[in-house]
Structures are given as C-alpha cells and as structure tokens.
C-alpha positions in Angstrom: -48.3 -23.7 11.6 -47.8 -20.2 13.3 -50.2 -17.3 12.5 -48.8 -14.6 10.3 -47.3 -11.7 12.3 -48.3 -8.5 10.8 -47.2 -5.0 11.6 -50.2 -3.0 12.5 -48.5 0.2 12.7 -50.5 2.8 10.5 -48.4 3.6 7.5 -47.4 7.3 6.9 -49.8 8.4 4.1 -49.3 12.2 4.3 -49.1 13.6 0.9 -50.2 10.5 -0.9 -53.5 8.8 -1.9 -55.3 6.8 0.7 -53.2 3.6 1.2 -54.9 0.3 0.2 -55.8 -1.8 3.3 -53.5 -4.8 3.8 -55.1 -8.3 3.0 -54.2 -11.8 3.8 -53.5 -14.2 0.9 -56.3 -16.5 2.2 -59.4 -16.7 4.3 -59.1 -16.8 8.1 -59.6 -20.1 10.0 -62.9 -18.9 11.8 -64.6 -17.8 8.5 -63.6 -21.1 6.9 -65.0 -23.1 9.8 -68.4 -21.3 9.7 -68.4 -21.1 5.8 -68.9 -17.3 5.8 -67.3 -15.0 3.3 -64.1 -13.5 4.6 -62.8 -10.1 3.4 -59.3 -11.0 4.4 -58.6 -7.7 6.1 -55.6 -7.4 8.4 -55.2 -7.6 11.3 -58.8 -9.0 11.6 -61.5 -9.5 9.1 -64.9 -7.9 9.3 -66.7 -11.1 10.2 -64.5 -11.8 13.2 -64.7 -8.2 14.4 -68.5 -8.5 14.1 -68.7 -11.7 16.0 -65.9 -10.8 18.4 -63.9 -13.9 17.3 -60.3 -14.4 17.3 -59.2 -13.9 13.7 -56.1 -16.1 12.7 -54.6 -16.4 9.3 -52.2 -19.2 8.4 -49.5 -19.2 5.9 -50.6 -20.5 2.6 -49.5 -24.1 2.0 -50.7 -27.5 0.9 -51.9 -29.8 3.5 -48.9 -31.5 5.4 -48.0 -34.8 3.9 -46.1 -36.9 6.5 -42.6 -37.6 5.3 -42.2 -34.9 2.5 -39.3 -33.5 4.4 -37.6 -36.8 4.4 -37.6 -37.3 0.6 -34.6 -35.5 -1.1 -34.7 -36.5 -4.7 -35.1 -34.5 -7.9 -38.4 -34.7 -10.0 -36.6 -34.7 -13.3 -36.8 -38.1 -14.7 -36.2 -39.8 -18.0 -39.0 -42.1 -18.6 -38.2 -43.1 -22.0 -36.5 -46.3 -20.9 -38.8 -46.9 -17.9 -38.7 -50.8 -17.8 -35.1 -51.4 -19.0 -33.7 -53.1 -15.8 -36.6 -55.1 -15.2 -37.1 -56.4 -18.7 -33.3 -57.0 -19.1 -33.6 -60.0 -16.8 -34.6 -63.1 -18.6 -38.0 -64.6 -17.4 -36.3 -67.8 -16.7 -34.0 -66.2 -14.2 -36.7 -64.1 -12.6 -38.9 -67.2 -12.2 -36.3 -68.8 -10.0 -35.9 -65.9 -7.7 -37.6 -65.6 -4.5 -40.7 -63.5 -4.8 -39.5 -61.0 -2.2 -36.3 -60.6 -4.2 -38.5 -60.1 -7.4 -40.6 -57.4 -5.8 -37.4 -55.6 -4.5 -35.9 -55.6 -8.0 -39.2 -54.3 -9.5 -39.4 -51.5 -6.9 -35.8 -50.6 -7.2 -36.1 -50.5 -11.0 -39.1 -48.1 -10.6 -36.9 -45.8 -8.5 -33.7 -46.0 -10.6 -34.2 -43.1 -12.9 -35.1 -40.7 -10.0 -32.2 -41.9 -8.0 -29.8 -41.4 -11.0 -31.0 -38.0 -11.7 -30.7 -36.9 -8.0 -27.0 -37.9 -8.0 -26.0 -35.3 -10.6 -28.1 -32.5 -9.3 -26.7 -29.7 -7.1 -27.6 -29.7 -3.5 -29.6 -26.4 -3.9 -32.1 -28.2 -6.2 -35.7 -28.3 -5.0 -36.4 -31.7 -3.4 -39.0 -34.0 -4.7 -42.2 -34.4 -2.9 -43.7 -37.7 -1.8 -46.3 -37.4 -4.6 -43.6 -37.2 -7.2 -41.8 -40.3 -5.8 -44.9 -42.6 -5.7 -46.2 -41.4 -9.0 -42.8 -42.2 -10.5 -42.9 -45.7 -9.1 -46.5 -46.4 -10.2 -45.6 -45.2 -13.7 -42.7 -47.5 -13.9 -44.4 -50.5 -12.5 -47.3 -50.1 -15.0 -45.0 -49.6 -17.9 -42.9 -52.6 -16.8 -45.5 -55.0 -18.3 -46.3 -53.0 -21.3 -49.3 -51.0 -20.2 -50.1 -47.3 -20.0 -51.9 -45.5 -17.2 -54.6 -44.1 -19.4 -55.4 -47.6 -20.8 -55.6 -49.1 -17.3 -58.1 -46.4 -16.1 -60.2 -46.8 -19.2 -60.3 -50.6 -18.7 -61.1 -50.2 -15.1 -64.0 -47.9 -15.6 -65.3 -50.2 -18.4 -65.1 -53.2 -16.3 -64.7 -53.4 -12.6 -66.4 -50.1 -12.0 -69.7 -51.5 -13.3 -69.9 -53.8 -10.2 -68.0 -51.7 -7.8 -69.0 -48.1 -8.5 -67.4 -46.5 -5.6 -65.3 -43.9 -7.5 -66.8 -40.7 -9.2 -65.4 -41.0 -12.8 -65.7 -37.3 -13.2 -63.9 -36.4 -10.0 -61.1 -39.0 -10.7 -60.4 -37.5 -14.2 -60.5 -34.0 -12.6 -57.8 -34.9 -10.2 -55.7 -36.9 -12.6 -55.9 -34.9 -15.7 -55.6 -31.4 -14.3 -53.1 -31.3 -11.4 -50.8 -28.5 -10.8 -48.1 -31.1 -10.3 -47.8 -34.9 -10.2 -50.9 -36.8 -9.1 -51.1 -37.3 -5.4 -49.5 -40.4 -3.7 -52.9 -41.7 -2.8 -54.3 -41.3 -6.3 -51.2 -42.9 -7.7 -51.6 -46.0 -5.5 -55.3 -46.1 -6.4 -54.2 -46.3 -10.0 -51.9 -49.2 -9.3 -54.7 -51.1 -7.6 -56.8 -50.4 -10.7 -54.1 -52.1 -12.7 -54.0 -55.1 -10.3 -57.7 -55.8 -10.3 -58.1 -55.6 -14.0 -55.2 -58.2 -14.4 -56.4 -61.6 -15.5 -54.8 -64.8 -14.1 -53.0 -66.9 -16.6 -53.1 -70.8 -16.8 -49.3 -70.5 -17.5 -47.6 -70.5 -14.1 -44.6 -68.6 -15.3 -46.8 -65.9 -16.8 -49.0 -65.7 -13.8 -46.0 -65.1 -11.5 -46.0 -61.6 -13.0 -49.6 -61.0 -11.5 -48.4 -62.3 -8.1 -45.5 -59.9 -8.2 -47.8 -57.1 -9.2 -49.9 -57.9 -6.2 -46.9 -58.0 -3.8 -45.6 -54.7 -5.2 -49.0 -53.1 -4.9 -49.4 -54.2 -1.3 -45.9 -52.8 -0.5 -46.6 -49.4 -2.1 -50.0 -49.2 -0.6 -48.4 -49.7 3.0 -45.7 -47.2 2.3 -48.3 -44.5 1.2 -50.3 -45.1 4.3 -47.0 -44.4 6.2 -46.2 -41.2 4.5 -49.6 -39.5 4.2 -52.8 -39.1 6.2 -55.8 -41.1 5.5 -57.8 -40.0 2.4 -60.8 -41.2 0.3 -58.6 -42.5 -2.5 -56.7 -44.6 0.1 -60.0 -46.0 1.4 -61.1 -46.8 -2.2 -57.8 -48.3 -3.0 -58.1 -50.7 0.1 -61.7 -51.6 -0.7 -60.6 -52.7 -4.2 -57.5 -54.5 -2.9 -59.7 -56.4 -0.5 -62.1 -57.4 -3.2 -59.1 -58.6 -5.4 -57.8 -60.6 -2.4 -61.2 -62.3 -1.8 -61.8 -62.9 -5.4 -58.4 -64.8 -5.7 -59.1 -66.9 -2.6 -56.9 -65.0 -0.2 -59.7 -64.5 2.4 -57.5 -63.8 5.5 -55.6 -61.0 3.6 -59.0 -59.7 2.4 -60.3 -59.6 5.9 -57.4 -57.7 7.2 -57.3 -55.2 4.2 -61.0 -54.5 4.7 -60.5 -53.8 8.4 -57.8 -51.2 7.4 -60.2 -49.7 5.0 -62.8 -49.4 7.8 -60.4 -47.7 10.2 -59.5 -45.1 7.5 -63.1 -44.5 6.7 -63.8 -44.0 10.4 -60.7 -41.6 10.6 -62.3 -39.6 7.7 -65.8 -39.7 9.4 -67.6 -41.1 6.4 -69.4 -43.8 8.3 -72.3 -41.4 8.6 -72.2 -40.0 5.0 -75.4 -38.7 3.8 -76.7 -37.5 0.4 -75.3 -34.2 -0.5 -77.2 -31.0 0.0 -74.8 -29.0 -2.1 -75.9 -27.8 -5.6 -76.1 -30.9 -7.9 -73.0 -31.0 -10.3 -70.9 -28.9 -8.1 -67.5 -30.3 -6.9 -68.6 -30.4 -3.3 -71.8 -32.2 -4.5 -69.7 -34.9 -6.2 -67.2 -35.2 -3.4 -69.9 -35.9 -0.9 -71.8 -38.3 -3.0 -68.6 -40.2 -3.6 -68.1 -40.5 0.2 -71.6 -42.1 0.4 -70.9 -44.5 -2.5 -67.5 -45.4 -1.0 -69.0 -46.2 2.5 -71.5 -48.5 0.8 -68.8 -50.2 -1.1 -66.9 -50.9 2.1 -70.1 -52.2 3.7 -70.7 -54.6 0.7 -67.0 -55.6 0.9 -67.2 -56.4 4.5 -70.5 -58.4 4.3 -69.2 -60.3 1.2 -66.1 -61.5 3.2 -68.3 -62.6 6.0 -70.1 -65.0 3.6 -67.1 -67.1 3.6 -67.4 -70.1 5.9 -63.9 -69.3 7.5 -65.2 -66.0 8.8 -67.8 -67.5 11.1 -67.9 -65.6 14.4 -65.3 -63.0 13.3 -66.5 -59.5 13.9 -67.5 -57.2 11.1 -65.3 -54.2 10.3 -68.1 -51.8 9.9 -71.0 -50.6 12.1 -74.4 -52.1 11.9 -76.4 -51.0 8.8 -79.2 -48.6 9.9 -82.7 -48.6 8.3 -82.4 -44.8 7.7 -79.0 -45.1 5.8 -79.5 -43.5 2.4 -78.8 -45.3 -0.8 -76.0 -44.1 -2.9 -76.1 -42.9 -6.5 -75.7 -45.2 -9.5 -72.4 -45.1 -11.4 -73.7 -43.0 -14.2 -75.1 -40.4 -11.8 -72.0 -40.3 -9.8 -70.0 -39.7 -13.1 -72.3 -36.8 -14.2 -73.5 -38.8 -17.2 -77.1 -39.1 -16.0 -79.5 -36.7 -14.3 -79.0 -36.5 -10.5 -81.8 -37.2 -8.1 -83.2 -34.4 -5.9 -83.7 -34.8 -2.3 -87.4 -35.9 -2.7 -86.2 -39.0 -4.5 -83.4 -40.1 -2.1 -84.4 -43.2 -0.3 -83.5 -45.2 2.8 -81.9 -48.7 2.2 -84.9 -50.2 4.0 -87.2 -49.1 1.2 -86.9 -52.6 -0.5 -90.4 -52.5 -2.0 -89.3 -49.6 -4.4 -89.5 -50.7 -8.1 -87.0 -48.0 -9.5 -83.7 -49.0 -7.7 -80.6 -49.6 -9.7 -78.1 -52.3 -9.5 -75.8 -50.6 -6.9 -78.8 -49.6 -4.8 -80.2 -53.2 -5.0 -76.9 -54.6 -3.9 -76.9 -52.2 -0.9 -80.4 -53.4 -0.1 -79.6 -57.1 -0.5 -76.6 -56.5 1.9 -78.8 -54.8 4.4 -81.2 -57.8 4.5 -78.3 -60.3 4.5 -76.7 -58.6 7.5 -80.0 -59.0 9.4 -80.0 -62.7 8.5 -76.4 -63.3 9.7 -77.1 -61.5 13.0 -80.2 -63.6 13.6 -78.5 -66.7 12.7 -75.9 -66.1 15.4 -78.4 -65.7 18.1 -79.2 -68.6 20.5 -83.0 -67.9 20.4 -83.5 -68.3 16.7 -87.3 -68.6 16.5 -89.9 -69.7 13.8 -91.3 -66.2 13.8 -87.9 -64.7 12.9 -87.4 -67.3 10.2 -90.8 -66.4 8.7 -90.2 -62.6 8.7 -86.7 -62.7 7.4 -87.6 -65.4 4.8 -90.4 -63.2 3.5 -88.1 -60.1 3.3 -85.5 -62.2 1.5 -88.0 -63.8 -1.0 -89.7 -60.5 -1.7 -86.5 -58.6 -2.6 -85.2 -61.6 -4.6 -88.3 -61.8 -6.6 -88.2 -58.1 -7.3 -84.5 -58.2 -8.4 -85.3 -61.3 -10.7 -87.9 -59.3 -12.4 -85.4 -56.4 -13.0 -82.7 -58.8 -14.5 -84.9 -59.4 -17.6 -83.0 -62.6 -18.2 -79.6 -61.2 -17.6 -78.8 -62.0 -14.1 -75.3 -60.6 -14.4 -76.6 -57.0 -14.4 -77.8 -57.6 -10.8 -75.2 -60.3 -9.9 -74.2 -58.6 -6.6 -77.6 -58.5 -5.2 -78.6 -61.9 -6.5 -75.6 -63.5 -4.9 -76.1 -61.8 -1.6 -79.7 -62.7 -1.4 -79.2 -66.4 -2.4 -76.5 -66.9 0.0 -78.7 -65.2 2.6 -81.4 -67.7 1.8 -79.0 -70.7 2.5 -77.6 -68.9 5.6 -81.1 -68.4 7.1 -82.6 -71.9 6.5 -79.3 -73.7 7.5 -79.5 -71.8 10.8 -83.2 -72.7 11.1 -82.3 -76.4 10.8 -80.3 -76.0 14.0 -83.0 -74.4 16.0 -84.7 -76.6 18.6 -87.8 -74.2 18.4 -88.2 -74.7 14.7 -87.3 -78.6 14.6 -90.0 -79.1 17.3 -92.7 -77.9 14.9 -94.4 -80.4 12.7 -93.3 -80.4 8.9 -90.9 -77.4 9.7 -87.8 -79.3 8.7 -89.4 -80.6 5.5 -90.5 -77.2 4.6 -87.0 -75.8 5.0 -85.5 -78.5 2.8 -88.1 -77.7 0.2 -87.1 -74.1 0.2 -83.4 -75.1 -0.1 -84.2 -77.4 -3.0 -85.9 -74.5 -4.7 -83.0 -72.0 -4.1 -80.6 -74.7 -5.3 -82.6 -75.2 -8.5 -82.6 -71.4 -9.1 -78.8 -71.5 -9.0 -78.7 -74.4 -11.4 -81.0 -72.5 -13.7 -78.7 -69.5 -13.5 -75.8 -71.8 -14.6 -77.8 -73.2 -17.6 -78.7 -69.7 -18.7 -75.3 -68.2 -18.2 -73.6 -71.1 -20.1 -76.0 -70.7 -23.0 -75.1 -66.9 -23.2 -71.5 -66.8 -22.2 -70.3 -66.6 -25.7 -71.8 -63.0 -25.7 -70.3 -62.3 -22.3 -67.5 -59.8 -21.5 -65.1 -61.3 -18.9 -64.1 -57.7 -17.9 -67.3 -57.1 -16.2 -67.7 -60.4 -14.3 -68.1 -59.8 -10.7 -66.4 -62.2 -8.4 -69.7 -63.4 -6.9 -70.3 -66.9 -8.3 -67.9 -68.8 -6.0 -70.1 -68.2 -2.9 -73.3 -69.3 -4.7 -71.8 -72.5 -6.1 -70.3 -73.4 -2.7 -73.6 -73.1 -1.0 -75.3 -75.1 -3.8 -72.9 -77.9 -3.8 -73.0 -78.2 0.0 -76.8 -78.6 -0.2 -76.7 -81.0 -3.1 -74.3 -83.2 -1.2 -76.9 -83.8 1.5 -79.6 -84.9 -0.9 -80.5 -88.6 -0.8 -80.7 -88.9 -4.6 -77.5 -87.0 -5.2 -76.0 -89.7 -7.3 -78.6 -89.9 -10.0 -78.1 -88.7 -13.7 -80.0 -85.5 -13.3 -77.7 -84.3 -10.6 -74.7 -85.3 -12.6 -75.9 -83.1 -15.6 -76.6 -80.2 -13.1 -73.1 -80.5 -11.7 -71.6 -80.4 -15.1 -73.5 -77.1 -15.8 -72.1 -75.7 -12.6 -68.5 -76.8 -13.6 -68.9 -75.1 -17.0 -69.9 -71.9 -15.4 -67.1 -72.0 -12.9 -64.5 -72.8 -15.6 -65.6 -69.6 -17.4 -65.4 -67.5 -14.2 -62.0 -69.1 -13.4 -60.5 -67.2 -16.3 -61.2 -64.0 -14.4 -61.0 -64.9 -10.7 -59.0 -67.6 -9.0 -61.7 -68.2 -6.3 -63.8 -69.9 -9.0 -60.9 -72.2 -9.7 -60.8 -73.2 -6.1 -64.6 -73.7 -5.9 -64.4 -75.8 -9.1 -61.8 -78.1 -7.3 -64.2 -78.5 -4.3 -67.1 -79.2 -6.6 -65.2 -81.9 -8.4 -64.3 -83.5 -5.0 -67.9 -83.6 -4.1 -69.0 -85.0 -7.2 -66.3 -87.7 -7.1 -67.4 -88.7 -3.6 -71.0 -88.9 -4.8 -69.9 -91.3 -7.7 -68.0 -93.5 -5.3 -71.1 -93.6 -3.0 -73.3 -94.4 -5.9 -71.2 -97.4 -7.1 -71.1 -98.8 -3.6 -74.9 -98.7 -3.3 
C-alpha cells in the first residue's frame, strides 16, 4: 500500500479566516506501532516531528484478504430456498453416490444462489468479498439439514464449550452479531466446525452418512479458507476443534495432521508465548489477549491428548515444551465476562499444582503439564527409580486434589482426570521396562499394586457413572473415556485371575459406560469393540484352564 501523496503547498488564505490544517483519515504507522496518540496532522504528525521519525499514513482499508480480487460474484442472495437442490435428491440416491460426489453436490448447492444472482447482474456491480462467499456457503450447508446458525452456536456453548473453553463467548457474539457486513470467512468456518462437533453419530448408517458428508464439506471449506485468508485466531480455534472431533471419532492420523496445522498457524500468530493480559479487565483488548492464552492451552491439551494414543508413540509433538512459568488461562465464565476477572496478583503458573482454587480448565492444563513430563521421562533411556518416585508423587498429589474437587461428579473434571490416570499408566508401564527399577527388590510388585489401584479407580468411575447416567447430558460429554478404558483393559488382560466372576462384572460396567459414550463419540464404539475382544479371549482362556 503506497503512502498518501499530499500537496504541501500552503493554501492562499488572504482575505479569509485561518484555514483548518489538513488531517489524515487515520493514525500514522509510527504512532500506531508505539501506541501513542496521533494528531493526524499533514504532512507529519506532532509525535513524529518531536521524535524525528518518518511519518507515513496509509490509505484506509480493511486488512488484505488473499483472493478477494479473484472473487467476482454478487452478494445479493435469495436464501428462502436454501436447501432446495440438496434436499430434492432422494436419500436412497444420495446414499449410492461416491462421498466425493455428494460433497461436491452439497458445496455446489451452497453456491447456487449466489452464482445465479451474479449472472443477471451488470458488470459494474460491486464484487462479492471472500467473506460473503464463505458465509453464504456455511449458511446453506447448515440449513441443508434443517438447522439454524443461532441454534448451532447456542448448542455449542452449552455443550462442547464446557470441556473445551477456548473461545470467548462475549467476543464471539460481538464479532458475529454486530458486523458491518457478512461475518468474516474464518468466523464462518468456525461456525461450521461448531455445527460438526455438536453433531451426534447415528446407529442408522444411512442417516450417519450425512454426518460424514458434513465432516468432508467442513474439511474442504476449512482448507479453502486457509488458502484465501491469512492465519487468524478463529482459524486456529476451528482447527483445534476439528482435530478434537477427528480424535473423538477414531481418526487419529487426521487429528494429528490437523493439530499440526493448528500449531503452525498459532506460531505464525505468535501466540505460543501468550501471557495474561495487562489491559484493563473487561476491555476488548483484554478479552482478545486472554482468548489467545486460552486458545494456546486448548492447542496444548489437544496435542498431548492425541499423543496418548498408542499409535502416536515416538511421533513428535506439534507444540513447544510446556514451561513451569506458563500462566494458567481463565475459566470459561471469566472469559465470557460472566464472572469477576482475576487481577494480576491471582494469576498463577501452571506448575502451581498445590493450589486449591483452580477451576476445571486450569486443572486440565496442570494435568497436561505433568503428563507431558511423564511422557518425556518414559522415552528416556535412563529411566530411574528416583524419576519414577518424583513423578509418581506429583501425579498422585494432583490426582488426589482433583478427586476432592469433583465432589462425586467426576465428569466436571473429566479432562484432568483422564490425563492424570493415563499418565499413571504410562509412567508405571515405562517403569516395568527399566532395568534400573526391575533390579530393585519388590519394585515390580509395587508397580503392579499401583496399576491395580488405578484400574480399580477407573472401574469405580464406571460404576458411579452408570448409576448416574440417567441424569447425564450427552451434549457435555468430553471425548475422554476411550483412552482410560483402553489402558484399563490392557492392564486387566495381564492379570492372572482375569477370568473370574468379579472381573466379568467389572467388564460389564465398563461396557455399559462405553455404550453410553458411543452415542456421542465413535471412539468409544471402537474401544467397546476392543474390550469385547479382550473379554472373549479371557473367556476362552478360562474355559481351557
């Protein structure tokens, strides 16, 4: 963008009142960079004259969005018949089509109105922006299955947001409800991801095909938006949620790749070192900076959670190492402006695990911090007894504190509980492979006793969950149970008395819990399948003995 060329020749003011000084329409780039007040005087403002700086004004415009100049459609759309093309094709016919063809039909249908309106418009009509195009597509896709954007957003914040509070509810509604034009492309694709992650799987394969097509359409539009606009916080948030969706439905390799994409965008935005905000609490800048911190932690949790999968062994993390002096994020109600904000004196490091007043999001961050240390230690060649002892105490201490906070409702702290329990399994399994530890008397037996205790804890959680699940809300279920049950069933299968009646009752409780979670996340269905295979193998072994 070129500086504005200004005629600095003094005007002829003879015989007239003193002329008003010319002023630029916006602050100069120097004052903006040092955050000083700019009087916008031309040709140079007072601040730049005082500081002997080069004063440059730029033409007022919105930040450049790559590809805007390539789009030449008209924003006038008739949305009264949004889903007509898509819904006119019988389900039986759609079900026989290749998924890529179904996605193409859905995306073409979402563009049909805007294409038709552009044909009849004169060539001098104002071209449609990238934001208009993607907003139109997202609107049509959501309407194609009978939903409304407002309902999708409400459902998201009442469900998924409770276990993944990375978005400031206040700032989201500020951006969505009060735009000067259509919502930005990145915000539109974030809304589409919200629709996807709130979609339940269906036991009816024909019905569940719609969810799969929605996933493919979302991935397609997400990739397109990345191509047309620079990295942004909504895009990072969308990719985190998309990765969590993929992981929760058993697509671990896709989740790993999407999480890596999210990390690269986060680094491009320089939010990997996000701190708590020093801006006045409640201001827009304060919310924006706090949202960056929450989003970074959401990415960290996503990355570590994916690493818990057995298939991710020895694959590198997407994010940097968690530091002891990384600050904890705000809880969801504080980030939404619905609860009093914390001042700087009450902002704590993630390493402050002995605090008693940490909320659900903060606890999951702390659990992730400890779990990451466990994974790094488990991959070292010199895994020692001292390391086992110190990390074991840290895990047990935080786990005990979290269990006290749950007050009998483990789902309130499900993320932290899952991470710590899997950490306990990971730590002690690694210890069983260490020559230094195995050489110590009774060390192996002590480790097995600890693993039995953790396993019993998981089974007790299953009993308690099954007793209360009638009161549970499936919308708020976090996709955490799969990893826990996998670790549990792996340990149970190594027990000598695995085939007795008690284990069979315990397995049935685990099955019952997984069946309930399977209504929400397909990963639970896959773990249920593995659990059944383990139980069947045990039954065969018991009969042979």
